[in-house]
C-alpha positions as MATLAB code, in Angstrom:
seq = 'MTKQPKNNTDGYALVLTCNSKTDIAKHLGVSKQLITRWESVPPRYVMQVSDLTKLPISYILPELERAVSALLNRPSEKLLPELIKLLS';
ca = [
     -14.905 -219.551   36.118;
     -17.158 -218.351   38.889;
     -20.911 -218.790   39.015;
     -22.804 -216.370   36.783;
     -24.237 -213.402   38.724;
     -28.022 -213.068   38.942;
     -28.222 -209.301   38.403;
     -26.167 -206.400   37.072;
     -25.197 -205.199   40.560;
     -23.688 -208.595   41.336;
     -21.984 -208.484   37.935;
     -20.331 -205.192   38.881;
     -19.265 -206.682   42.229;
     -17.636 -209.531   40.300;
     -15.819 -207.011   38.088;
     -14.437 -205.354   41.226;
     -12.998 -208.670   42.394;
     -10.928 -208.747   39.194;
      -9.709 -205.147   39.071;
      -9.694 -202.064   41.269;
     -11.807 -199.021   40.494;
      -8.591 -197.139   39.767;
      -7.468 -199.734   37.214;
     -10.889 -199.745   35.565;
     -10.937 -195.934   35.379;
      -7.470 -195.851   33.805;
      -8.421 -198.525   31.274;
     -11.591 -196.643   30.310;
      -9.979 -193.195   30.366;
     -12.480 -191.846   32.897;
     -12.258 -190.579   36.458;
     -12.347 -192.906   39.442;
     -15.239 -190.804   40.765;
     -17.343 -191.886   37.786;
     -16.631 -195.552   38.516;
     -17.463 -195.030   42.186;
     -20.977 -193.831   41.282;
     -21.778 -196.964   39.299;
     -24.166 -199.555   40.663;
     -23.581 -201.641   37.543;
     -21.394 -201.290   34.472;
     -23.088 -199.019   31.920;
     -23.636 -200.798   28.586;
     -21.401 -198.301   26.783;
     -18.398 -199.521   28.814;
     -19.179 -203.226   29.043;
     -17.045 -204.288   26.061;
     -13.960 -202.533   27.436;
     -14.575 -203.868   30.950;
     -14.977 -207.352   29.507;
     -11.637 -206.986   27.689;
      -9.948 -205.820   30.896;
     -11.394 -208.437   33.240;
     -11.653 -211.322   30.742;
     -15.217 -211.858   32.000;
     -17.959 -212.559   29.443;
     -20.490 -209.793   28.933;
     -23.190 -212.117   30.244;
     -21.398 -212.121   33.632;
     -21.058 -208.333   33.743;
     -24.620 -207.487   32.604;
     -26.621 -210.677   33.168;
     -29.980 -208.867   33.123;
     -29.287 -207.493   29.635;
     -28.146 -210.894   28.412;
     -31.312 -212.574   29.740;
     -33.565 -209.906   28.225;
     -31.944 -210.191   24.795;
     -32.010 -213.994   24.938;
     -35.708 -213.933   25.836;
     -36.452 -211.480   23.039;
     -34.608 -213.573   20.472;
     -35.796 -216.847   21.973;
     -32.227 -218.186   21.875;
     -28.884 -217.530   23.606;
     -27.535 -214.103   22.758;
     -23.848 -214.539   23.682;
     -22.649 -213.912   20.104;
     -25.160 -211.176   19.275;
     -24.852 -209.206   22.516;
     -21.581 -207.417   21.600;
     -23.090 -206.231   18.314;
     -26.235 -205.011   20.076;
     -24.164 -203.112   22.617;
     -22.190 -201.431   19.821;
     -25.472 -200.293   18.279;
     -26.758 -198.971   21.609;
     -23.646 -196.989   22.514;
];
């Protein structure tokens, strides 16, 4: 696997190396224009994008993962999907 991105923008760039904006839009059931406006993957779509790209959520939204880990004072890899479900 590649090196973990430092920020959410780099996470989105990594997503785009795995799939095209058109493929992502089709998978999410949204327009390509919506995807084009993104600077990072919105949390409400991160689970679906993770399923499509096979990238862990922590690679797609590393800033969120770090913030949750800091808040919990432990790695949040297992709890992050549940938190995202609650937020969306």
